[in-house]
N, C-alpha and C positions, 0 to 999 in steps of 0.2 A: 504494500500500500504506500502511496505517495506520502512523503514526510511533510509536504507543504499543504496538500489539499486533503480534506476528509471527505470521503465519498459516502453519500446518503442515498439509499435506494427507496424511492417512493412508488407506491402502487398507482397504476392507472385507474381511471374512473372516478367515482364519487370520493374515494379516500384522497385522491390527489387534490381535489378542491378543498376538503376539510383540513388536510395536513398543511397545505400551502398557507391557509389562513393562520394556522398556529405558528409556522416558521416566520411569517411576516410580522406577527405580533411579537414574537420572541427575539428575532434577530434582524428584522427589517428586510428579509429576502423572501421571495415567493417562488418556489419551484415551478408552479403553473405559469406564472408570468414569464419566467426565463425560458420555458419550453414552448410556449405558445408561438404559433406562426413559423415553426420549424419542423422538419422531419427528423431532426436529430433526437436521440434518446438520452442525451447527456448535455448538461449546461453548467457552467461554472459561475460561482458567486465569489470572486476573489476577495472582495471586501470582508466576507465572512469566513474565508478559508474553506469553502465547501464546494463540492461538485455533486449535483443531483443527477441521478439516473432514473428514468421512468420505465418500469417493467411491469409485467403481469403480477397481480397481487399474490398468486400462488407461488411465484418464483422468488419473492423478496427474501424469505428466510434462507433459501439456498445460497443466494448471493452473499448474504451477510455471514452465514456459518462458514463458508469456504473462503472468505476474505476478499472477495471482489468488491464488496462495500464494507465500510466500517460500521455503519448504522443503517437501520431500516425501520419501516413501519409495516406491521403485520397484524392482521385480525387474529383475535384469540382463538377462533375456530380453527384456523390453519395451524397455529402453534400447538393446540391440544390434539388435533387429528394426527399430526406427525411431529412428535417432540424433537427438538433440535438442541444442540449444545450451544446455547446463546445466553447472554446476560440480558435479563428482561427488567430494566429498572423503572419503567414508567407506564402507567395506564394513561393514554392520551385523552380518553373520554370522548373519542369521535368514532364514527362508524358503528353506532350502537344498533344491535339487532339481536336475534335469538336463534339458536338451533333448537328445533322443535320436532315433536312427533305429531303428525296429522293423519286423520283418517277420513273416509267419506262420511258426509253428514248423516246419511241414512244406513250406515254399515251395521249389520247385525253382529253380535258377539260370536267369535269363533267357537266351534265345538271344543269341549274340554280335551286337552292333550294335543291339539293341533297347533303347530308352531306358526306364528304369523310370518308372512313374507313382507320384508321391509325394503323398499327401494331407496337408495341414497348414494351420495358421493362421499359421505362421511362414514366410511366403513368401520374405522376404529371407534369413533365416538358412539355410533349406533350399537355396535357389538358390545361395548363396555356398558352402555346404558341398559340394554336388555338383560345382560348377564347379571348386573347388580339387582335387577328385579326378579331374577330366577326364571326368566322367560327364554327358551331356546329358539330365538328368532332366526329365520333364514334371511341373511343379508344379501340383497341383489344390487350389485354395483351399477350405477347410472351416472352420467356426467351432464345430462341436460334433459329438459322437459320432464322433470321428475314428478311434477304435479299431476300429469295425465296417467301415470302408471296404475293407480287404483282403478280408474274408469275403464282402462283397457284390459283389466283382469291380470295385470302383471304382478301387482302387489296388493296386500291388505292395508298397508300404511306406508308412509314415507317419513324419513328424517331429513329435514332440509332447513335452510336458513331463511328467515323472514324478518322484515322490518315492520310492515304494517299489517300483513296478513291478507291484503287485497287479492293477490294472485291465488292464494289458497281458496278463498271464498269463491272467486270466479270459477274455480274448477271443482266446486262442490265439496271442499274439504274443510274440516274444523280442527283447530289445535286441541290436542288431547293433553299434552304435557310439555314442559320445557326440558331440554337436555343441557343447554349451556347459554348463559347470558354473555353476549359478545361485545367487545369494543376493541379498538386498535391499540396495540402496544408498541412502544419503542423498544427495539432490540439492538444489541451491540455485540460485535465480534469480540471474543475474549482476548485474543492476541492484540487486537487494536486497542483494547482498553488498557493494556499494559504499555504499549508503545506510545499512545497519545493520551495518557491518563488525565492530565490536567485539562486539555482541550475538550475531551469528551465529557468530563465532569461539568465543565462550564456550559456545554451544549445541553446536557441533561437538566442542569439547574435552570437554564433560561426557559426551556420548554415546560418544566415543572411549574414555574411561576405563572405562566399563562394558562396552564391547565388547572391551576388552583390546588395542586397536590402538595400536601405538607409532609406526608409520610416519607421516611427514609427509603432509599432503594433496597430492594430485596433480590438476592440471587435465587433463581428457581432451578 
């Protein structure tokens, strides 16, 4: 990693908007504004000593864990679905949503002893959730259009992420229970934390101030 510039991986989409607002308030630089109007996926903010790279939300943790970026912003659902060796100092309080179990509104209870078929992209979270309840669910991996799986007879229920529940309702589903409350977390590469300890502590402190967090960082 470059000794002069700290690389920050920011996810594309809605989290880019929300994280940009945080960085602008904390440090006076906006990743979104720097990246707008260009096809480049990286932009420097030399006054802050930062380089921002814009990548898929699902890939941010890998970039940070393997040292391509020193810092990243990752949803808690991604971190808990596939645990990584990362320092997780701060809940940024943005990107709030839930991982839930949903079933068809008019679904009848399954016969006793029948394992429910559960469609999801969250294979680990779903398996762990049903195992804790002592339910031997059959987990069916899907990566898109998960909400239609019950209506097509593929699954009895789904485990998916939702913010407002509107898409679920539009597909005749109701939320049965929550699996995980989700928000975006700041994650830091452990080697980078040793090499750039003071600079990264200042960055974390600046973001904590605008997030309104007072708790000390915790290693997970």
